[in-house]
C-alpha positions as CSV (number, residue, x, y, z in Angstrom):
1,M,-0.2,0.0,0.1
2,P,1.8,3.2,-1.2
3,T,2.0,5.9,1.4
4,H,3.0,9.7,0.8
5,S,3.4,12.4,3.4
6,E,5.1,15.6,2.8
7,T,5.1,19.1,4.3
8,K,6.1,22.1,2.5
9,R,6.7,25.5,3.3
10,L,5.4,28.1,0.6
11,P,5.5,32.2,0.0
12,Y,1.5,31.6,0.0
13,T,-1.0,32.0,2.4
14,A,-2.9,29.2,3.6
15,Q,-6.2,30.5,2.2
16,Q,-4.4,30.8,-1.1
17,M,-3.5,27.3,-1.1
18,Y,-6.4,25.8,0.5
19,D,-8.6,27.5,-2.7
20,L,-6.2,26.0,-4.9
21,V,-6.6,22.3,-3.7
22,A,-10.3,22.7,-3.0
23,D,-10.7,23.6,-6.8
24,V,-11.3,20.1,-7.8
25,A,-12.9,21.1,-11.1
26,S,-9.5,22.6,-12.3
27,Y,-7.5,19.7,-11.6
28,P,-7.1,18.8,-15.2
29,K,-5.7,22.3,-16.0
30,F,-2.5,21.6,-14.5
31,L,-2.0,18.2,-12.6
32,P,-0.2,15.2,-14.3
33,W,-2.2,12.4,-15.7
34,N,-5.6,14.0,-14.7
35,S,-7.4,14.2,-17.9
36,A,-10.9,15.2,-16.6
37,A,-12.9,16.2,-13.6
38,R,-16.6,16.5,-13.0
39,I,-18.3,17.5,-9.7
40,R,-21.0,15.3,-8.8
41,S,-22.7,17.0,-5.8
42,R,-22.1,19.6,-3.1
43,T,-23.6,19.4,0.0
44,P,-23.1,21.8,3.2
45,I,-22.2,20.8,6.5
46,T,-23.6,23.0,9.2
47,A,-21.4,21.7,12.2
48,G,-18.6,19.0,12.0
49,A,-15.3,18.2,12.9
50,H,-13.8,21.3,12.1
51,G,-16.6,23.6,11.9
52,A,-18.9,24.3,9.0
53,G,-17.8,22.9,5.4
54,E,-19.0,21.2,2.5
55,V,-18.5,17.5,1.4
56,M,-18.2,17.4,-2.5
57,E,-18.4,14.1,-4.2
58,A,-16.3,14.3,-7.7
59,D,-15.0,12.1,-10.4
60,L,-11.7,12.3,-11.7
61,V,-10.3,10.5,-14.6
62,I,-6.7,9.3,-14.4
63,S,-4.9,8.3,-17.8
64,F,-1.7,6.8,-17.4
65,K,0.1,5.5,-20.4
66,V,-2.4,2.8,-21.9
67,F,-4.5,3.1,-18.6
68,R,-7.4,5.3,-18.3
69,E,-9.6,5.0,-15.3
70,R,-12.3,7.0,-13.8
71,F,-12.7,7.3,-10.0
72,G,-14.9,9.1,-7.5
73,S,-14.3,10.3,-4.1
74,R,-15.7,12.3,-1.4
75,V,-13.9,15.6,-0.8
76,T,-14.6,17.3,2.6
77,L,-13.8,20.8,2.7
78,W,-13.3,22.7,5.9
79,P,-12.4,26.0,5.2
80,E,-12.4,27.8,8.9
81,A,-9.9,24.7,9.8
82,K,-8.4,24.8,6.2
83,K,-8.3,21.1,6.0
84,I,-9.2,18.8,3.1
85,D,-10.0,15.3,3.4
86,T,-10.5,13.1,0.7
87,E,-12.1,9.3,0.6
88,Y,-12.6,6.9,-2.1
89,L,-16.0,6.1,-3.4
90,D,-15.6,4.2,-6.6
91,G,-13.2,3.1,-9.5
92,P,-10.0,1.4,-9.8
93,F,-8.9,1.7,-6.3
94,R,-9.2,-1.1,-3.2
95,H,-9.0,2.1,-1.0
96,M,-7.6,5.7,-1.1
97,R,-7.5,8.5,1.2
98,S,-5.6,12.0,1.3
99,N,-5.5,14.6,3.9
100,W,-4.4,18.4,3.3
101,A,-3.7,20.8,5.9
102,F,-2.6,24.4,5.4
103,R,-1.3,27.0,8.1
104,D,0.0,30.2,8.1
105,I,3.6,30.6,9.2
106,P,5.7,34.0,8.9
107,G,6.6,34.4,4.9
108,G,4.0,32.2,3.8
109,C,2.3,28.7,5.0
110,E,2.9,25.4,5.6
111,V,0.9,22.7,3.9
112,D,0.8,19.1,5.1
113,F,-0.1,16.6,2.6
114,H,-0.7,12.6,2.9
115,V,-2.1,10.1,1.0
116,D,-2.6,6.4,1.1
117,F,-4.0,4.3,-1.6
118,E,-4.3,0.8,-3.3
119,F,-5.2,-0.4,-6.9
120,R,-7.8,-3.4,-7.7
121,N,-5.3,-4.1,-10.6
122,A,-2.4,-5.8,-9.6
123,I,-0.6,-4.6,-12.7
124,L,-1.7,-1.0,-12.3
125,Q,-0.4,-1.3,-8.9
126,G,2.8,-2.7,-9.8
127,I,3.7,-0.3,-12.3
128,I,2.7,2.8,-9.8
129,G,4.8,1.3,-7.3
130,V,7.9,1.3,-9.2
131,V,7.2,5.4,-9.8
132,F,5.2,6.0,-7.0
133,N,7.5,8.5,-5.0
134,D,8.2,10.3,-8.2
135,A,4.8,10.5,-9.4
136,M,3.5,12.0,-6.1
137,L,6.5,14.5,-5.9
138,R,5.3,15.4,-9.5
139,V,1.8,16.0,-8.3
140,V,2.8,18.1,-5.5
141,R,5.2,20.3,-7.7
142,A,2.2,20.8,-10.1
143,F,0.3,22.5,-7.1
144,E,3.1,24.8,-6.6
145,R,3.3,25.6,-10.3
146,R,-0.2,26.4,-9.9
147,A,0.0,28.5,-7.2
148,A,2.9,30.5,-8.8
149,E,0.7,30.9,-12.0
150,L,-2.4,32.1,-9.9
151,Y,-0.9,34.0,-7.2
152,G,2.4,35.1,-8.6
153,P,6.1,33.5,-8.7
154,A,7.9,32.9,-5.5
155,P,10.5,35.1,-4.4
156,L,14.1,34.5,-4.5
């Protein structure tokens, strides 16, 4: 079961990074291997673990070499806490969870990211297992590049 955890310090506000990651419909514009996104539904949460929030069900299409898979996920947005939790609904995974947390710090923000997943297809799992760490680094870097496009480049 591949897992990846990373903490990054970025020269943007926690709100800016939260907004970027919460904009699931825009993922095909900048995320590698993501060829389509569709928001199925949005449901407000009046009171939850981190205050008020929203549950979004979304479909993403992942294209990698000859594989093209759609999967559904439940994305729980916690704007007050600046946290995003994602869990798997349907598609090619045996399981999948990811968590984002954003905190303002002097000079920018700190972003914590964690993902844990396993494909049902042993061949696909074997392929991704070989390149998993590189793939996760590319995904995180894609969010950094998107932040620079939206909010301006990081100061030197």
